[in-house]
C-alpha positions in Angstrom: 45.6 -24.3 -43.5 47.9 -21.6 -44.8 51.6 -20.9 -45.6 54.2 -20.7 -42.9 57.2 -18.3 -43.3 60.2 -17.7 -41.2 60.6 -14.1 -40.0 62.6 -11.9 -37.8 61.3 -9.8 -34.9 63.3 -6.6 -35.2 62.0 -5.3 -31.9 62.9 -8.3 -29.8 65.6 -9.6 -32.1 64.5 -13.2 -32.4 63.3 -15.5 -35.1 59.5 -16.0 -35.4 57.2 -18.1 -37.6 54.6 -16.3 -39.6 51.4 -18.3 -40.5 49.3 -16.8 -43.3 45.6 -17.6 -42.7 42.6 -17.5 -45.0 41.0 -14.2 -45.6 37.9 -13.8 -43.4 34.7 -13.6 -45.2 33.0 -11.1 -42.9 33.5 -9.2 -39.7 32.1 -12.1 -37.6 34.9 -14.4 -38.9 37.5 -11.8 -38.0 36.1 -11.5 -34.5 36.3 -15.3 -34.1 39.9 -15.3 -35.3 40.9 -12.7 -32.7 39.2 -14.7 -30.0 40.9 -17.9 -30.9 44.3 -16.2 -31.2 43.9 -14.7 -27.7 42.9 -18.1 -26.3 46.0 -19.7 -27.9 48.2 -16.9 -26.6 47.2 -17.7 -23.0 48.7 -21.1 -23.3 52.1 -21.3 -21.6 53.6 -24.7 -21.8 56.9 -26.2 -23.1 54.9 -28.6 -25.3 52.8 -25.8 -27.0 54.1 -23.4 -29.7 53.7 -19.9 -28.2 51.5 -17.3 -30.0 53.1 -13.8 -30.0 50.8 -11.6 -32.0 48.1 -11.4 -34.6 48.3 -9.1 -37.6 44.9 -8.7 -39.2 44.9 -5.2 -40.6 46.0 -6.2 -44.1 44.2 -8.1 -46.7 45.4 -11.5 -45.2 45.7 -12.2 -41.5 49.0 -13.3 -40.2 49.7 -15.2 -36.9 53.1 -14.5 -35.3 54.3 -17.6 -33.5 57.3 -19.1 -31.8 59.8 -20.4 -34.3 60.7 -24.1 -33.8 63.9 -25.4 -35.4 63.4 -29.0 -36.4 60.9 -31.1 -38.4 57.3 -32.2 -38.0 56.3 -35.7 -37.2 54.9 -36.0 -40.7 58.4 -35.3 -42.1 59.9 -37.8 -39.6 57.5 -40.6 -40.8 58.3 -39.8 -44.4 62.0 -40.0 -43.9 62.4 -42.7 -41.3 59.1 -44.7 -41.3 57.7 -46.4 -38.2 59.3 -45.6 -34.9 60.4 -47.9 -32.1 57.7 -48.5 -29.4 59.8 -46.6 -26.9 60.3 -43.6 -29.1 56.6 -43.6 -30.1 55.5 -43.7 -26.4 57.8 -40.8 -25.6 56.4 -38.7 -28.4 52.9 -39.5 -27.4 53.6 -38.6 -23.7 55.0 -35.2 -24.8 52.1 -34.5 -27.1 49.5 -35.5 -24.5 51.1 -33.2 -21.9 50.8 -30.3 -24.3 47.2 -31.1 -25.1 46.4 -31.5 -21.4 47.7 -28.0 -20.7 45.4 -26.6 -23.4 42.4 -28.6 -22.2 42.8 -27.2 -18.7 42.4 -23.8 -20.2 39.3 -24.8 -22.1 41.1 -24.8 -25.5 40.5 -27.7 -27.9 42.9 -28.1 -30.8 40.5 -29.8 -33.3 43.2 -30.8 -35.8 45.9 -33.0 -34.1 47.9 -34.6 -36.8 51.6 -35.3 -37.6 52.0 -32.1 -39.5 51.0 -30.0 -36.5 53.4 -31.7 -34.1 56.8 -30.2 -34.3 59.9 -32.1 -33.2 62.3 -29.4 -32.0 66.0 -30.1 -32.3 66.8 -29.1 -28.7 63.6 -29.8 -26.8 60.3 -31.6 -26.6 57.5 -32.1 -29.1 55.5 -28.9 -29.6 51.9 -28.7 -30.6 51.1 -25.9 -33.0 48.0 -24.2 -34.5 45.9 -24.3 -31.4 42.5 -22.7 -32.1 43.3 -22.0 -35.8 41.4 -25.1 -36.9 38.2 -23.7 -35.5 38.6 -20.5 -37.4 39.5 -22.3 -40.6 36.5 -24.6 -40.4 34.2 -21.6 -39.8 35.6 -19.6 -42.8 36.3 -22.4 -45.3 34.2 -25.4 -44.4 31.1 -23.8 -45.7 28.0 -25.8 -44.7 26.1 -25.0 -47.8 28.6 -27.1 -49.9 28.1 -30.1 -47.6 31.9 -30.7 -47.4 33.9 -31.1 -44.2 37.3 -29.5 -44.4 39.9 -31.2 -42.2 42.4 -34.0 -42.0 40.1 -37.0 -42.4 42.7 -39.5 -41.5 42.8 -38.3 -37.9 39.2 -37.1 -37.4 37.2 -38.3 -34.4 34.0 -40.2 -35.1 31.8 -37.6 -33.4 33.3 -34.9 -35.6 32.7 -37.0 -38.7 29.0 -37.1 -37.6 29.0 -33.3 -37.5 29.2 -33.0 -33.7 31.3 -30.4 -31.9 34.9 -31.1 -31.0 35.8 -31.9 -27.4 39.0 -32.7 -25.5 38.2 -36.4 -26.2 38.3 -35.6 -29.9 41.9 -34.5 -29.5 42.7 -37.7 -27.7 41.3 -39.8 -30.6 43.3 -37.8 -33.1 46.4 -38.4 -31.0 45.6 -42.1 -31.0 45.6 -42.0 -34.8 49.0 -40.3 -34.8 50.4 -42.8 -32.3 49.0 -45.7 -34.5 50.9 -44.3 -37.5 54.1 -43.8 -35.5 54.0 -47.5 -34.5 52.9 -49.0 -37.7 53.8 -46.5 -40.4 50.2 -46.1 -41.6 47.1 -44.4 -40.2 44.4 -46.7 -38.7 42.1 -46.1 -41.7 42.8 -45.7 -45.4 40.5 -45.7 -48.4 40.3 -44.3 -51.9 38.0 -41.4 -50.9 37.8 -39.1 -47.9 34.1 -40.1 -47.4 35.1 -43.8 -47.2 37.7 -42.9 -44.5 35.1 -40.9 -42.5 32.8 -43.9 -42.7 35.5 -46.1 -41.2 36.1 -43.7 -38.4 32.4 -43.9 -37.5 31.6 -47.6 -38.1 34.8 -49.7 -38.3 37.1 -50.9 -35.6 40.8 -50.5 -36.5 43.1 -53.5 -36.7 45.2 -53.8 -33.5 48.7 -52.3 -34.1 50.3 -55.6 -33.2 48.8 -57.1 -36.4 51.2 -54.9 -38.3 54.1 -55.2 -35.8 54.0 -58.1 -33.4 56.9 -56.7 -31.3 54.7 -53.9 -30.0 54.0 -54.6 -26.3 50.5 -55.8 -25.6 49.8 -53.0 -23.0 50.7 -50.3 -25.6 48.6 -52.0 -28.2 45.6 -52.1 -25.9 46.0 -48.5 -24.8 46.1 -47.3 -28.5 42.9 -49.1 -29.1 41.3 -47.5 -26.1 42.3 -44.0 -27.4 40.5 -45.0 -30.6 37.3 -45.9 -28.9 34.2 -44.8 -30.9 32.6 -43.7 -27.6 34.4 -40.5 -26.3 33.6 -41.5 -22.7 35.7 -44.7 -23.1 38.9 -42.8 -24.0 41.4 -41.6 -21.5 41.9 -37.9 -20.9 45.0 -36.2 -22.3 46.4 -35.9 -18.8 45.8 -39.5 -18.0 47.5 -40.5 -21.3 50.5 -38.3 -20.5 51.0 -40.0 -17.1 50.5 -43.4 -18.6 53.0 -43.0 -21.4 55.5 -41.4 -19.0 55.4 -44.5 -16.8 56.7 -47.9 -17.7 53.2 -49.4 -17.9 53.2 -49.4 -21.7 56.1 -51.8 -21.7 54.1 -54.6 -20.1 53.6 -57.7 -22.2 51.0 -60.0 -20.6 51.7 -63.5 -21.8 48.6 -65.5 -22.4 48.4 -69.2 -21.4 48.2 -71.3 -24.5 44.9 -73.2 -25.0 45.5 -76.8 -24.1 44.4 -79.5 -26.5 44.5 -82.1 -23.7 41.4 -83.6 -22.4 40.6 -82.4 -18.9 41.1 -85.1 -16.3 38.0 -86.7 -14.8 37.3 -85.2 -11.3 38.4 -87.4 -8.5 35.4 -88.7 -6.5 35.0 -87.6 -3.0 37.0 -89.5 -0.4 34.8 -91.8 1.7 34.7 -91.4 5.4 37.6 -92.7 7.5 35.5 -95.5 9.0 34.5 -96.7 5.6 38.1 -96.8 4.4 39.1 -98.7 7.5 36.4 -101.3 7.1 37.2 -101.7 3.4 40.9 -102.2 4.1 40.1 -104.8 6.8 37.8 -106.6 4.3 40.5 -106.6 1.6 43.2 -107.8 4.0 41.0 -110.6 5.3 40.3 -111.8 1.8 43.9 -111.7 0.9 44.8 -113.8 4.0 42.1 -116.3 3.1 43.4 -116.6 -0.4 47.0 -117.1 0.8 45.8 -119.8 3.2 44.0 -121.6 0.5 46.9 -121.4 -1.8 49.2 -122.8 0.8 46.8 -125.6 1.6 46.7 -126.5 -2.0 50.5 -126.7 -2.1 50.8 -123.9 -4.7 53.8 -121.5 -4.9 52.9 -118.0 -4.0 54.0 -114.6 -5.4 53.0 -111.6 -3.4 52.6 -108.1 -4.8 52.2 -105.1 -2.6 52.3 -102.2 -5.2 49.6 -99.7 -4.3 49.4 -98.4 -7.9 48.0 -101.7 -9.1 49.0 -105.3 -9.5 52.5 -105.9 -10.9 53.3 -108.5 -13.5 54.3 -111.8 -11.8 57.9 -112.9 -12.1 58.6 -115.7 -14.6 57.7 -119.1 -13.4 60.5 -121.6 -12.5 60.6 -124.9 -14.3 59.3 -126.7 -11.2 56.3 -124.3 -10.8 53.0 -125.3 -12.1 50.8 -122.5 -10.9 51.6 -118.9 -9.8 49.0 -117.1 -7.8 49.3 -113.2 -7.6 47.5 -111.6 -4.7 47.1 -107.8 -4.4 45.6 -106.0 -1.4 44.7 -102.8 -3.1 41.6 -103.1 -5.2 38.2 -104.0 -3.7 37.0 -105.8 -6.9 39.9 -108.3 -6.4 38.8 -108.8 -2.8 35.3 -109.6 -3.9 36.7 -112.2 -6.3 38.7 -113.8 -3.5 35.6 -113.9 -1.3 33.8 -115.8 -4.1 36.7 -118.2 -4.5 36.7 -118.8 -0.8 33.0 -119.6 -0.8 33.3 -121.9 -3.7 36.2 -123.7 -2.1 34.4 -124.1 1.2 31.3 -125.4 -0.6 33.5 -127.9 -2.5 35.2 -129.0 0.7 31.8 -129.4 2.4 30.5 -131.5 -0.4 33.6 -133.7 -0.3 33.3 -134.1 3.4 29.6 -135.1 3.1 30.6 -137.5 0.3 33.2 -139.1 2.4 30.7 -139.5 5.3 28.1 -141.0 3.0 30.8 -143.3 1.5 31.8 -144.3 5.1 28.2 -145.1 6.0 27.8 -147.3 2.9 31.0 -149.1 3.8 29.8 -149.8 7.3 26.5 -151.1 6.0 28.3 -153.3 3.5 30.6 -154.7 6.2 27.6 -155.4 8.5 25.8 -157.2 5.7 28.9 -159.2 4.9 29.2 -160.3 8.5 25.6 -161.3 8.6 26.0 -163.4 5.4 29.1 -165.1 6.9 27.2 -165.9 10.1 24.4 -167.3 8.2 26.8 -169.5 6.2 28.4 -170.8 9.3 25.1 -171.6 10.9 24.0 -173.6 7.8 27.2 -175.5 7.8 26.8 -176.5 11.5 23.3 -177.8 10.9 24.5 -180.0 8.0 27.2 -181.6 10.2 24.7 -182.4 12.9 
């Protein structure tokens, strides 16, 4: 966009920067240049390079600007590569503050890129070339050639589609710059400018953390928001300046790891208190009956009261023949004890009836025996007579 020379203002005795601009094609282009220069000169902010004067009476216009001693962010990236997240956030905050000041005055930069961000040796980052991009586009990006003149690596999608630049376009370009500060590369690269423009329009950039995992998650997410394809989804420059100035960018939200364990089966609803009471009473009664039966049978007894389930019975002594383990915790065991009780009672009833029948038979046999003996004695008496 033109050569830049260092000059000296003899009237005010101060150093200045002289930017040589393309020669205007016609009077209309010259009027546009003067309008843009006046708009840029109205900006008064520490983060904006001041415009002092415009010399347009010669063959080549010259813009007289504040001289900034230092280097551009493009030179910083070339010499030192990616910056620390804290340094990148600080540079983004300063740049966003300068852009916000311009946007409040209705001025859109249109060509935010590392080469237009000057890192002064004794102060903040300064944004230069406000308004000049519009003049350059109007004079050199001739529509009849079908070419778009500009820095394609930082161009907003709407501009790549031929739409007008807005403050949101500057925020997108700043997002591209911040992406490069963090990762050392712009969000999109390709062999041709046309391919890069297509990616700006249709391709989502890789998250910065894919290149540098140490970047805080909050900062990663905010960069991606600034690079939204929809201008309405991007923050304003003023919002970005406040956000980067705060400590919000440092937040790292840890994500819970996905568990490979099977989810536990939901616990069934607890039955009513009365049902629990009746069930406990039934289990206790069954346990008492089983104990009584075991004692009646003369069997040694090992009791287990563990509420987490029946315990293994202790080893049997040499004199033990049978060990009965009774637990009063599980209803199925209680049902089993009830069945055993009924079977035992039925067996005892059968045995009792058998004994009664046997007693009856014995009584009848004794009666018959007595009758036979009486008959024998009667016959003997008759024979003696």
